[in-house]
N, C-alpha and C positions, 0 to 999 in steps of 0.2 A: 604180206602173205609170206609164209616160210616154206620151205620144203625139206623133207627128209628122205633118205635112203637107208633102208635096214636090211641087212643080209641075215637070213634066216639059216639054221643048220641045215635043214633039207625040207623039201616038199613032197611028199609022196604020191600026191595025186591031184587032178585038176578040181576036185570038190574041195579040197583045202585052199585052193586060190580063191575059189569063188566064196567060202566062207570068210577069208580074211578081208577080201574086198567089200563084201556085204556089210560086215561088221563096222569096218572103218567109214565106208562111204555114208553110213547112217549115223555116224557120230557127230554131235554138234560142233561145229568150227572146222571139220574137214571138208575142203572144197573137193578134192579129188583123190581116190587111192587106187594104185594099179599094182598087181602082183605079177611079176615076171618069173613065170613058172620055172623055165629052164635055167634060169640064173639063181633062183631062191632068194629073190630080191622083192622088197616092197618099197614102192616109191608113193610119196603122199605129198599134197599140198595141204597147208593149213593155216588158219588164222590164229597167230600165236596170241592174240587177246582173249581168246577162248578156250585154247587148249594148248598143251606143251608137247614137246617132242618127247619127253620122258612119259606122258600120259599115253601118247600112241604106243610106245614100245611095251608099256604095261597092259594096253589093251590086246596087243597081239600075243604077248606071253599069256595073259588071262584066256586066250582061246586055246592054249596048250602048245604053242609054238616057242622055240628057243631062238631069241635074237641074239646074235654075236654082238655083244657090247661094244668090242673093239672095232666093229665094222660098220657102227651107225654114223652115217654123216648127215649133219643139219647145213642146209644151204640157206 
């Protein structure tokens, strides 16, 4: 199991948080995803045999959010 923390440019509303969490939590290989609204961060636990950190970043960006690439931490 791997973990990732992604810093987003900005989240403007709680529905954005729900949109990201919903999309990631229904993605194969993602065990848990949580958005920290006030910090504009996404934390996720995932099975790196099924999905990569790059895939998760792409998924969030595909929803229309900007991930600060220099602030992505894979644990």
